[in-house]
Residue, then its C-alpha position, 0 to 999 in steps of 0.5 A: m600795335a606795339a606793346a610798351e613795358i613800364t616798370c614802376a614801384v607803387n605803394v599799395t596795400p595788396k599782398a606782396g608780389t608783382d601784378e601786371v596791369r594792362g591799359l590803353v594810352t591814347g596819343d597822337d599816333g592812336a591807342q597803344e596797349v601798355k603793360v604796367r608792373v605794380t610792385a606791392a610792399p611786402e607784408n610784415g611777416k614775410a618781410n621779417k622772414a626774408v631778412c635772413k635770406l637777404i643776409a645769406s645772399s649778400l654773404g654768399i656773394v661776398a664770400e665767393g668774391y672775397l675768397l677768390g680775390t684773396a687766393a689770387a692775391l696770395v699766389l701773385g704776391l708770393a710769386l712776384g714778391f719772392g721771385a723779384r723781391s718786389s721790384r719797383a716796376t711791379e710795385k708801380v703797376v700794382s699801385f696804378l691798378s689798385a688806385i682805380p676805384p672798383i665801384v666804377y666797374i659796377p655798371y659795366g659788370i651789370a651790363l656785360l655779365p649774364t647775371f647780377r651775381a656774376s657782376s657782383v662777384l667780379v667787383i668784389f674780386l677786384a676790390t679784394l685783389w689789389p689791397v691783399l696783393t699790395g699787402t702781400l708784396a709789402g710783407v714779402s719784401n719786408v721779410d728779414e734777409r737773415i731769416l731767408n739766408s738761414a733757411r737757404v743754409l739749411n737747404v730749405g726748398r723753395a716751396k717750403m720756404l714760401a709756406r713756412v718762412v715767407l708767408p708767416s712773416a708776411l701775415p701781419l701786412i697781408f691781414n691789413g690788406l684783408n681788413i681793408a678789402l673786407c670793408l670795401s667789399f661790403i660797401l661795393l656790394t651794398s652799392a651794387e645791390m641798390i643800383g641793380g640788385s633784386v636780392g641782398m641787404g642793399y636791395y632791402v634798404k633800396c626797396y623800402s626807401d621807394f615805399g618811404d618806410y624809414t623804420r625798415i630802412l634804419a633797421g636794414i642799415i643797423v643789420i648791415g653794420v652788425v653783420i660787418t662788425f661780426i665778420s670783422t671780429l672773426l677776421n681779427g680773431l683769426q689774425r691774432y691766432l695766426t700771428r700769435w708768434k709775434 
């Protein structure tokens, strides 16, 4: 007799966790054993303690994908923008790729990559790469040619020119891309966690929506907003510090 497995969420009162219930289903083909996984709603104390872990999980995924995407975008942007002075071909390719919403990669990432974390990092990497790359290319192309010529007259090397002249001049537009990428990363991560995650703030909201606990749903939404606002404030502070020469 073949065994079938059904996953469902049921609002029950026992302790939090997943219990397995076995039974028989009788049909035209005879009786069939069925295993049903019943998920109980977390208890209040455990739910409150788990919030910090869920926030840490979401922040870890965002940090990994965001930092990798930023590093790749800066390297590509400086190399392409400074080497070719942001040629039209480069700008068109980047504009085309950045126009594809990263959210479309979520189902493929979940299906193809070995873990949910890996697929989430990939999606956030792509969500960060294109806005920051676009900002970097725009910032490099807007560097005053007179500043570059002055640096060449002083025999400034290529690497030093990129680090000490081009990058600081391009920072305002780079930070525009970073701010866009940060908000987009949290939106995509929350969506991914609600679709196929088992941890994170998006999962927290989705879990309690299944149980109809609208108080905790609202609390989760508020926490997500507070976290994003706090990180955006830190990023804006970093921007003001690094562009204080303006």
